[in-house]
matplotlib code that plots the C-alpha trace (Angstrom):
import matplotlib.pyplot as plt

x = [0.0, 2.9, 4.5, 1.2, 0.7, 4.3, 4.0, 0.6, 2.0, -0.6, -0.6, -2.5, -2.5, -5.6, -5.2, -6.0, -2.8, -0.3, 2.2, 2.7, 3.8, 6.3, 7.6, 11.0, 9.3, 7.1, 8.3, 7.9, 5.2, 3.0, 0.7, -0.5, -3.9, -6.6, -10.0, -11.3, -8.4, -9.0, -12.8, -12.1, -9.5, -12.1, -14.6, -12.1, -11.8, -15.5, -18.2, -20.9, -19.4, -19.5, -23.2, -24.1, -22.4, -24.1, -27.5, -26.7, -25.5, -28.7, -30.7, -28.7, -29.0, -32.8, -33.2, -30.9, -32.5, -36.0, -36.6, -37.6, -36.6, -32.9, -31.6, -28.6, -28.5, -28.2, -25.7, -23.6, -23.8, -22.3, -19.5, -18.7, -18.8, -16.3, -13.8, -14.6, -15.8, -14.5, -16.0, -19.3, -19.3, -18.6, -21.5, -23.8, -22.7, -23.1, -26.6, -27.6, -26.2, -25.5, -24.2, -21.2, -21.7]
y = [0.0, 2.4, 1.8, 2.5, 5.7, 6.9, 5.9, 7.6, 10.7, 10.6, 13.3, 11.3, 7.6, 6.5, 3.5, 2.3, 0.3, 3.0, 0.5, -0.7, 2.8, 4.1, 7.7, 6.5, 4.5, 7.3, 10.2, 13.7, 14.8, 11.8, 12.1, 8.9, 9.3, 7.1, 7.1, 9.3, 11.8, 12.0, 12.6, 15.3, 16.8, 17.0, 18.5, 21.2, 22.2, 22.0, 21.2, 22.1, 19.4, 16.9, 17.7, 17.4, 14.0, 12.9, 13.8, 11.8, 8.8, 8.9, 9.0, 6.0, 4.2, 4.6, 3.4, 0.4, -1.0, -2.3, -0.2, 3.4, 4.7, 5.0, 8.4, 10.5, 9.1, 5.5, 6.4, 8.3, 5.2, 3.1, 5.6, 5.4, 1.6, 1.7, 3.7, 7.2, 8.3, 11.9, 12.4, 10.9, 13.3, 16.2, 15.3, 15.0, 18.4, 20.0, 18.6, 19.8, 23.3, 23.9, 27.4, 25.9, 27.8]
z = [0.0, 0.8, -2.6, -4.3, -2.3, -3.2, -6.8, -7.1, -5.4, -2.7, 0.0, 2.5, 3.3, 5.3, 7.5, 11.0, 11.1, 11.8, 13.1, 9.5, 8.5, 11.0, 10.3, 9.1, 6.3, 5.1, 3.0, 4.5, 2.0, 2.8, 5.9, 7.5, 9.2, 10.7, 9.1, 12.0, 11.6, 7.8, 8.2, 10.7, 8.4, 5.6, 8.0, 9.1, 5.4, 4.4, 6.8, 4.2, 1.9, 4.8, 5.5, 1.8, 1.7, 4.9, 3.4, 0.3, 2.4, 4.4, 1.2, -0.1, 3.2, 3.2, -0.4, 0.0, 3.1, 3.8, 6.9, 6.2, 9.7, 8.9, 9.8, 10.7, 14.2, 13.1, 10.4, 12.9, 15.2, 12.4, 12.0, 15.7, 15.6, 12.7, 14.8, 13.7, 17.1, 17.1, 13.7, 14.8, 17.8, 15.6, 13.3, 16.3, 17.6, 14.2, 13.7, 17.2, 16.4, 12.7, 13.5, 15.3, 18.5]

ax = plt.figure().add_subplot(projection="3d")
ax.plot(x, y, z, "-o")
ax.set_aspect("equal")
plt.show()
């Protein structure tokens, strides 16, 4: 995976296995982040983009499953279960107060 990232001139490598990519093995211009860190990095740069994507995910989620009661709360719970707990907290806080106060 590291070779592909370097060959593809990636700026960020997203993995939850940081032990496989110690700093001495990663070039300076390549940032290694967990999924949670990456999602928060994206949110730092464009929360409106994140919220539009969340709305599309919820729509897809509802259409692809039998139950119609799928919503942001359940999707956020899945993010938390997948290891993106800080990002899930951030989405919950944003949905509670979209102004960011």
